[in-house]
C-alpha positions in Angstrom: 3.7 -19.9 -15.0 0.9 -18.0 -16.6 1.2 -14.7 -18.6 -0.9 -11.6 -17.3 -1.3 -8.2 -18.5 -1.9 -4.9 -16.6 -4.9 -2.7 -17.6 -5.2 1.1 -16.2 -8.4 2.9 -16.6 -9.3 6.4 -15.7 -12.6 7.8 -17.0 -12.8 7.2 -20.8 -9.0 6.4 -21.0 -8.3 2.6 -20.8 -4.9 1.2 -21.8 -3.3 -2.4 -21.5 0.2 -3.3 -21.4 1.5 -4.9 -24.7 3.8 -7.1 -22.9 3.0 -9.7 -20.7 4.3 -10.4 -17.4 4.7 -14.1 -16.1 4.0 -14.9 -12.7 4.2 -18.5 -11.1 0.5 -18.6 -9.9 -2.4 -16.3 -9.1 -1.1 -15.2 -5.7 2.0 -14.0 -7.1 0.3 -12.2 -9.7 -2.0 -10.6 -7.0 1.1 -9.4 -5.0 2.7 -7.9 -8.0 -0.5 -6.1 -8.7 -0.9 -4.6 -5.0 2.7 -3.9 -5.1 2.4 -1.8 -8.4 -0.7 -0.4 -7.2 0.9 0.9 -4.0 3.7 2.6 -5.9 1.2 4.6 -8.3 -1.9 5.3 -5.8 -0.2 8.3 -4.0 0.3 10.2 -7.4 -3.3 9.3 -8.7 -5.1 10.2 -5.5 -3.4 13.6 -5.5 -4.8 14.4 -9.0 -8.2 12.4 -8.8 -11.2 14.9 -9.5 -14.3 14.7 -7.7 -16.6 12.0 -8.8 -14.2 9.9 -10.8 -12.8 6.4 -10.9 -9.3 5.1 -11.3 -8.7 1.3 -11.7 -6.2 -1.1 -12.5 -6.5 -4.6 -13.5 -4.6 -7.9 -14.0 -5.7 -9.8 -17.2 -5.3 -13.3 -18.1 -3.8 -14.4 -21.4 -7.3 -14.0 -23.0 -7.3 -10.3 -21.7 -10.1 -11.4 -19.1 -9.9 -9.6 -15.9 -8.6 -11.9 -13.0 -8.1 -9.2 -10.3 -9.2 -5.5 -9.9 -8.3 -2.6 -7.7 -10.5 0.5 -7.7 -10.3 4.1 -6.4 -13.3 5.9 -6.5 -14.0 9.7 -5.2 -17.7 10.4 -4.5 -19.5 13.1 -3.1 -21.8 12.0 0.0 -24.8 13.7 1.5 
Protein backbone atom coordinates (compact mmCIF):
# COMPACT_ATOMS: atom_id res chain seq x y z
CA UNK A 1 0.00 0.00 0.00
CA UNK A 2 1.22 3.46 -0.90
CA UNK A 3 0.34 6.85 0.52
CA UNK A 4 -0.95 9.67 -1.70
CA UNK A 5 -2.05 13.26 -1.23
CA UNK A 6 -4.60 15.27 -3.20
CA UNK A 7 -3.74 18.80 -4.35
CA UNK A 8 -6.12 21.28 -5.97
CA UNK A 9 -4.92 24.36 -7.84
CA UNK A 10 -6.95 27.21 -9.26
CA UNK A 11 -5.18 30.33 -10.45
CA UNK A 12 -2.66 31.37 -7.84
CA UNK A 13 -4.30 29.21 -5.15
CA UNK A 14 -2.88 25.76 -4.52
CA UNK A 15 -3.46 23.53 -1.55
CA UNK A 16 -2.53 19.94 -0.72
CA UNK A 17 -4.26 17.71 1.79
CA UNK A 18 -2.44 17.26 5.08
CA UNK A 19 -3.76 13.74 5.56
CA UNK A 20 -2.53 11.03 3.21
CA UNK A 21 -4.78 8.47 1.55
CA UNK A 22 -3.68 4.88 1.17
CA UNK A 23 -4.23 2.96 -2.07
CA UNK A 24 -3.26 -0.57 -3.00
CA UNK A 25 -1.69 0.43 -6.33
CA UNK A 26 -1.50 3.17 -8.98
CA UNK A 27 -4.67 1.95 -10.69
CA UNK A 28 -6.65 2.26 -7.45
CA UNK A 29 -5.19 5.72 -6.91
CA UNK A 30 -6.17 6.78 -10.45
CA UNK A 31 -9.70 5.43 -9.97
CA UNK A 32 -10.13 7.44 -6.78
CA UNK A 33 -8.75 10.61 -8.40
CA UNK A 34 -11.23 10.34 -11.27
CA UNK A 35 -14.11 9.61 -8.88
CA UNK A 36 -13.31 12.65 -6.73
CA UNK A 37 -12.92 14.87 -9.81
CA UNK A 38 -16.24 13.71 -11.21
CA UNK A 39 -17.91 14.75 -7.94
CA UNK A 40 -16.32 18.23 -8.06
CA UNK A 41 -16.17 19.16 -11.74
CA UNK A 42 -19.81 20.21 -12.18
CA UNK A 43 -19.57 22.86 -9.48
CA UNK A 44 -16.13 23.97 -10.63
CA UNK A 45 -17.17 24.38 -14.27
CA UNK A 46 -20.18 26.54 -13.32
CA UNK A 47 -17.91 29.10 -11.65
CA UNK A 48 -14.81 28.85 -13.85
CA UNK A 49 -13.86 32.21 -15.32
CA UNK A 50 -12.71 32.76 -18.90
CA UNK A 51 -9.00 32.11 -19.49
CA UNK A 52 -8.71 30.16 -16.24
CA UNK A 53 -7.45 26.76 -15.17
CA UNK A 54 -8.42 24.34 -12.42
CA UNK A 55 -6.47 21.18 -11.69
CA UNK A 56 -6.36 18.30 -9.27
CA UNK A 57 -3.24 16.25 -8.73
CA UNK A 58 -2.48 13.09 -6.88
CA UNK A 59 0.91 13.32 -5.19
CA UNK A 60 3.11 10.48 -3.94
CA UNK A 61 4.57 10.24 -0.44
CA UNK A 62 7.31 12.74 -1.40
CA UNK A 63 4.51 15.08 -2.61
CA UNK A 64 5.59 14.72 -6.24
CA UNK A 65 2.81 14.60 -8.87
CA UNK A 66 1.78 11.16 -10.08
CA UNK A 67 -1.44 12.06 -11.92
CA UNK A 68 -3.05 15.36 -12.94
CA UNK A 69 -6.49 16.25 -14.28
CA UNK A 70 -6.93 19.77 -15.70
CA UNK A 71 -9.92 21.86 -16.69
CA UNK A 72 -8.96 24.83 -18.89
CA UNK A 73 -11.15 27.60 -20.30
CA UNK A 74 -9.77 29.36 -23.35
CA UNK A 75 -10.94 31.87 -25.91
CA UNK A 76 -10.22 30.61 -29.41
CA UNK A 77 -10.35 32.81 -32.42
